[in-house]
N, C-alpha and C positions, 0 to 999 in steps of 0.2 A: 034588481041585481045588487045595487049598492046595499040595500037593507039586508039581503042574504049574506053578503060579504061581511058586513059589520057584525051580524049575528054569529057567524062562524068565528070571526076574529075574537069577539068578546068571549065566546065559549072556550076557545083555545087558551086565552090568557087567564080566564077564571080558573081553569084546571091548573095551569102554570107548570105542568110537568116538563114539557119539552124545553121551556125557556130556562130551566135551571141547569141544563147541560152547558158545558163550555165547548168552544170550538177553537182548534189550533189556528193561530194567526200565521199565515204563510204568504209567500210572495215577496216582491221587491221591497215592500214597506215593512211588514210585520217581522220578517226574518231578523232585522237588526235591533228589535226591541230588547233582546236579551244579550246584546253585545257587552263585553267587559272592556272598559277603556283602560284598565290597569295594564301597564307595559306598552301601551300604544302612544302615550304622550307624557310629557313632564311639564308641570306648571310652576312658575315662580311667583309667589305672592309678595308684592311690595309691602314693606313695613312702613305704614304712614302714621303720622301723629294722630292721636285719638280724636282730635277735633273733626276729622273727616268721617269718623264712623262711630266708635264706642261712646263718645261724649254726646253725640247727637241722639243716639238711642237712649242713653241715660236720661236725657231731657224729656223724652216722650216715649215710654215703653209701648204705647199703642201701635207703634210701627211694627211690632212683632206679629201682629195679627191682621194687618190690612192687606189688601190684594196685591200690593207692590213689595211685599216683604221678601221676595226671592233674593234681592240684593244682599240682605242681611244673612239669610240662611246659606246662600252660596259661599259667602265669605267664611262662615263658621265651618262649613263642610270642607272647604279646601285646606283650611289650616291643619286638619287631621287626616286628609285624604292620602291614599297611597300614591297618587300621581303628583303630589307636591314635591318639589325639589328645593333644597336650600342653596343649591349651586346654580346661580343664574346662567353660568356659561353652558350648562347642559339643557337649559329650558327650551321647550318648543313654543310655549306661550307665556305671556306675562299678564298678571291680573292686578288691577289697581282697585282696592276696596273703598269705594266712596258711596255713602248712603245718601243719594240725591233725592229720595222721595220721603225722607223722614223729617219734613218740616210741615207740620199738620195744623189745620185750623181747629177751633174748638169743636167742630163737628166731625173731626177726624179725616178731613180731606187734605191731600197733599198740595202744597203750594210750591210749584217748581220754579218760582222766580229767581231764587238764589242758586239753583242747580247749575246753570252754565258757569257762573263764577266759581262755584265750588269745584266743578270738574276741571276747569281751566287751571285753577290754583294747584290741584293735585297733579296735573300733567306737567306744569312748570316745575313742581317739586321733583318728580321722578326724572325729568329731563336734566335737571341740574345736579342730581346726586348719583345717578346711575347712567352708564353709557348706552343702555339697551334701547331706550326710546329713540334716541338720536340716530341710530344706525338704520332704523326703518321708518321713523316718524309714525310709530304705532302700528305698523302692518303686521307685527307678530304679537300684538296686545289685544286683549278683549275686555269689554266693559259690560256690566249689567245695567241696563237702562229700562226699568219697568214702568215708566210714565205712560199715561194715556197715549201720547204720541211720541214715545221713546225719546231719542236724543234731540228731537225738536224742542223739548222742554217747555211745553205750554199745554194747558188743559183745554184750550179752545182751538178747534181745528184750523180755523182761518188764520189765527195768529201763529199757530204751530207751523203751518205751511209757509207763512211769510218769513218766519225765523229760519226754517230749514234745519238740517242736522248741524249740531255744533261743529264748526269748521275743523277743530283740532281732532275730531273723531272720524274724519273722512277716510282715513286709511285703516282704522282699527276694525276689528270684528265686533259687532254689537249683538248682545244677547238681550232680546227685547220681547215684551208681551205684545206690542203692537205689530200687526201685520196686515197690510192691504196692498194688493198689487197696484203698480203704477202710481204710488203715493210718494211724495217727496220725503216723508218721514220713515219710509222703509228703505234701508240701505241694502244694496246688492251684497249677498253673502252673509246677511244677518242670520242668527239662529233664533227662530221664533219659539217662545216658551209659553207654558200656561201661566195664568196669574196664580198667586198663592192662595190656597184655600186650606184652613187649619185641618190637618189630617186627624188629630185626636178628636176634635169636635165632631167631625163627620162620622168617624168610626163609632162614637158613642150613641149615634142615632140609627144604627143598623137595625132593621127588623127581620124576622125570619124570612128566608128566601121563598117559602111556599105561600106567603101572603099574596092573594090574587091582585093583579094590576087592573083595578076596576075603574081607573081614570083614563080616559082616552088621550086628552091633550091637557097639559098643565103649564101654568105660568103665573108667577108672582113678581110684580115690579111695576115701574112707572110706564104709563102709556103716553102721558104728556108731561113735559117738564115745564110746568106752569110758570115757575119763577124766571126761567131763561128763554122760554119759547112758548108763549101763551097760545099761539095758533096751532101748534103741534105739527107744522109742516117741515120744520128744520130738524128738530130732535128726532133721532133715528131715521132721518130722511123720510119721515111720515109712516114708516113701517109699523111701529108700535101702535100709532093712532089707528091705522088700518085694521090691525088685529082686534082692537077694542070695538071699533065701529061695526065691524062685520060679524063678530062672534061673541059679543057680550051676552047674548041671549041664546046662544047655541048650546044645547045640552051636552054635546060632546066635548065642549071646551070649558075646563075649570080654570078660569082666568080672573085675576083680581089684583088690585093695588095693595091689598092687605098682605102682611108677611106673618103668617101664623107660627106659633111655636112648633107646630107639626110639619113645618116646611120640608125638612129632610125626609121625614116619614112619607109625606105625600108624594114626593118625587119617586119613592120606591113603590108606590101604588099606581104610578102612571106609566103608560106605554110610550107616549111622546112628550118631551119637554121642549118648549120653545126656547130658542137661544137667539133672540133678535139683537141686532146692533143697538147701541144707545148713542152716546156722544162719540164713542169709539166703537169699532166693529166687534170687540170682544168683551166678555165679562166672565166672572167666576161660574156662571151657570153652566158653561161648557164643561168645566171640571166636575161640578156637582152631578151633572147628568151622567157622565161616564162612570163616576164612582158608584152611583146608585142604579146603574143599569137601565136608565131611562133614555130611549133613543133621542139624541139631540137633533132638533129641527133647526138648522142653521140658516138664519135669515140675515145675510150680510154680504152684499155683492162684492166679489173680488177679495174676500178675506183670505189671508194666509194663516193656516191653522198651526197650532203648536206641534213641533216635531213631525212635520208633514212627510219627511223622508222615512219615518219609522212607523207612524200610526196610519193605518188604512182608513182615513176618514170617510171616503166614498162608500166603504162597505159598512161602516157602523152608524153613519148619520144619514139624514135626509137634508138635501139642499133645496131651498126655495128662493127664487129670485124675489127681490123686494117688490117688484111690480106685480108679482103673482100672489101676494098675500091675500087678496080677496077670494082666492080659490083654494085656500088652505084646506078647507073641509073636504073638497073633492080630491085634492092631491093625496091627503093622508088616508082617506077611506078607500082609495083606489090601490093602495099598496097591498100586494098579495100577502096573506097570513104567513106563508112559508118564508117570504123575504123578511118579514118582521121578526119571525122566530130566529132566523139566522143572524140578524143584527143583534138580537138579544144574547144569543150564545157567544158571539164575538165579544160583546161588552162584558160578559161574565168572566172572560179570561183574566186572571189576576195580573198578568204582565201589562195589560192595557190600562188597568186602574193604577198600577204602581207607577207607570211612566208619567202620570199627571200630577203626582204628589211630591212635596218636599218634606219627607218625614225626618224627625229627629229622634234617634240617630238615623243616618242614611241607611238605605236598604238596596240590595242589588236591583238594577233595572229602574230605579226611581228617576225623577226629573233631574236630579243632580247628575246622574250617570248618563242620561240622554244628552245633557249639555256637553259633557266631556266627549261622548261619542261623536257629537256634531263637530267639536273641535278637532278630534282625531281624524275625521274624514276629510279635513282640510289640509292635512299633512301629506307629504312634506311641503314646506313653504317654497314657492317658486323663487329662484335666485333673484328675480327682479324686485323683490320686496326690499332688498338691501340697497341702500343709497351709496353713491360714491362719496368719498370724503369731501365735506363742505357742501354737498348737494342738499337743496331744500325744495320741498313740494308744498307743504302746508303754509297757509298765511295766518300767522299768529294774531294779526290785528283785524281779521275779517269778522263780520257779524255785527250785531247791534252794539252801539257804544256802551250801553249799560253792562254788557258782558265783560268789558275790559277793566271794570272797577275791581280793586283788590277784594279778596274774600277773606 
């Protein structure tokens, strides 16, 4: 039965005719993908000294292309957006542009050690020069925090958990890539967004849509982080190691640590693309899979996915519990061909792809607009966010001693 099912499945995708059709996204999630936030909210962008943003970027332009670049592009987008207001008295939301992930190692990895001091310094500045922070202690402010573990500001999970979310951000709305249920680094009310993936780079690798999807399961990346976790049990909670150990010799699985120049083209030739957790539960693979119409196989227990109130992830993806990785072949070959075809038709919908990208210039329905839609759905603010004169809730001296040093 399984061989027959796979033979039928392979034939259907070899022909590729049905999968090229698109399907309308409907229901409680998809209906809001095309919402227009203009006219539904107004955002005031604080003018900060360039040391908080532009000068940091000038020092290391690599920040423009790494997976945390949403903080830069969101700032640029808001400066020319129709939702921007120059009158703070009419603003629904206040945005503080701080590039906290643009301190990179020679290998291009962000070092978040200065981030809490930088963020704290910026908040002190806006609290001293404008009255708006003080009247709510940030409850009508939002911040972009695209670190591995968001506003916990550390790339190692145990230390991030120990730090917790920066105390001064406890009342603010966080726009963050990290999302995992019941985790101290995910704040209630956060807007979870996709990591940045360069739109132009991906678009330059599109292949004709009638090319058959001749790869059943595709993955390129680490299975073991030998430098930090030699045994492989902690990195990805062992899920990636389990993929390799169980399927390295399986002909249905095209998996490797090599990253070929045809990586994007290969994803467009694949039916399923594995999106396992790494040190954090998310990676740009999720964005790439959606853009290239490859059904994402999400292996990350309790993950909170980008724009989950707008994108029907259950309909376009396949969710596999980490403990079930050894059964991946059975799980995927058991999915009926008609269900796979429907997922592919949904993935082919342009609005689905657009919502995952931060293009320059911005385009209707893109990730910038999905963030604004998320903010608009939080309006109007409850009157309880406004503090009584002299009332204080946040503790400015809470957190690690090192965070209190001037930046």
